N, C-alpha and C positions, 0 to 999 in steps of 0.2 A: 499548514496544509492551505494549498489555494481554495479558493473558494470555485464549487461548481456549479453550473447553470444547468438546469433541466431543460429538454425540450419539451415542448409543450405539444399536445398531440394534434396530428392535421386533422382537418375536417372530416376527410372517410377514414382516420385510420380506427383498425381495430381495436377496441377497448380493452380485450384481453393482451392484445399486442403491447398496447401501452402500460397497462400495469405490471407486465413482466420487465417491461424496460426501468420500470420505477421501482420493481423491486430488486432488478440487477444494480442499479445505482445506489439505493440503502444499502446492500449488501457489502458492496465496496468502499463506500465510506468507511463504515463501521466497521470493517474487515481490517482496516489500517490504523484505527482510532483507539490509543492508549489513555485509558482516564487514570485520573489521580490515585495513587496508591493500589495500582494494577500492576502485575508482574507480568513481561512479556517473556516466553521461551521463544528461541527460534532454532530449529533443527535444520540445519544445512543440507542434510542428506534427501528431505523433501524437497529442495529447491528452493527454500525460501531463504532470502539473503538481509542483512542489513546493509545498507547503502546511505552513509551520511555525506549531505553536501557542505562544502568549505564556505566561507565569505565570498569568497571568489568565482564559486559555482562548481569547483573540483568536485567529483564524486567518487568518494572511496568506500570499497566494501569491507566490512569488518568482520572479521573470522578469527576464531579460536583454536587452538589445537590439544590434544588430550591431557597435557601438562599445563593447560591453562593462560600458555602464551597468545598474545594478541596480537595480530597483524593487519594493518590497513593496504588495501590494494587497490592502485588506481583504475578508475572502470570508467566506461564511454556513456 
């Protein structure tokens, strides 16, 4: 995962607005992190997708059907 740089609060920025921004960033980062020994289950019906990136930067969405067959579809 690429490193994310957090924006520093502006001089006149509302404290609550900045805290909400930080909470959103933390939820985003922790929402896509998988820890060692953790199982990740993705339900494609809720809009969640698994996209793998090849060494040359090409992106593929990974799907499985009810028979367990796995397919990779090119995505942009």
